[in-house]
C-alpha positions in Angstrom: -31.8 -0.2 -43.8 -34.5 1.7 -42.8 -33.4 0.8 -39.5 -29.9 2.1 -40.1 -31.7 5.8 -40.5 -33.2 5.4 -36.8 -32.1 7.3 -34.6 -33.2 7.9 -30.6 -33.7 11.9 -30.2 -32.7 12.8 -26.7 -35.1 12.3 -24.0 -36.4 14.5 -21.8 -35.9 15.8 -18.1 -39.8 13.8 -18.0 -38.7 10.6 -20.2 -35.8 11.3 -18.4 -38.5 10.4 -14.6 -40.9 8.9 -16.8 -38.2 6.2 -17.8 -37.0 5.4 -14.4 -40.7 5.3 -13.0 -41.3 2.2 -15.4 -38.0 0.3 -15.2 -39.3 0.6 -11.0 -42.1 -1.3 -12.5 -44.9 1.1 -11.6 -48.2 1.1 -12.7 -49.5 4.2 -15.4 -51.5 5.6 -11.8 -48.4 4.9 -10.4 -46.0 7.3 -12.1 -49.1 9.6 -12.8 -49.4 10.6 -8.8 -45.2 10.8 -8.9 -45.0 13.3 -11.6 -48.4 15.0 -11.1 -50.0 13.9 -14.2 -53.5 11.7 -14.8 -53.7 8.6 -16.3 -54.5 9.3 -19.4 -50.8 11.9 -19.2 -49.1 9.2 -18.7 -50.2 6.8 -21.5 -50.0 9.6 -23.8 -46.2 10.6 -22.5 -45.6 6.9 -22.7 -46.5 6.7 -26.6 -45.0 9.6 -27.4 -41.6 7.8 -25.7 -42.3 4.9 -27.4 -41.8 6.3 -31.1 -39.1 8.8 -30.0 -37.1 6.4 -29.3 -37.8 3.5 -31.7 -39.0 0.9 -28.2 -42.1 -1.4 -29.0 -43.1 -1.4 -25.8 -43.3 -1.3 -21.8 -41.5 -3.9 -21.7 -38.0 -3.0 -24.6 -38.9 0.8 -22.7 -37.4 -0.6 -18.8 -35.0 -2.5 -20.3 -33.8 0.8 -22.4 -34.5 3.0 -19.0 -31.9 -0.3 -16.5 -29.1 -0.4 -19.0 -28.7 3.3 -19.5 -28.7 3.9 -15.8 -25.9 4.0 -14.6 -24.8 2.5 -11.3 -25.5 4.2 -8.5 -27.2 7.3 -9.7 -30.4 8.2 -9.2 -32.8 9.7 -12.0 -35.7 11.0 -10.3 -34.6 13.0 -6.8 -37.1 13.0 -4.4 -38.4 8.8 -5.3 -37.7 6.1 -3.9 -36.6 2.8 -5.9 -39.3 -0.1 -5.0 -37.4 -2.8 -3.8 
């Protein structure tokens, strides 16, 4: 019954950007450059996001990001999606 008590908390703006970049396949280093953060800060943000959303790893996070993105909508203004 523990899974029934778990609730995903709302995603913050920086986490929205992180979700978009992870779903596009960017590395922590590339994400850091785009968000103006260090690679270590990105790792911490990822860990916080995993815990906040009850997601176990990066692949699951990317899948979650893809599943919640409305078609045709960009999360991160000013950044091109990877081809």
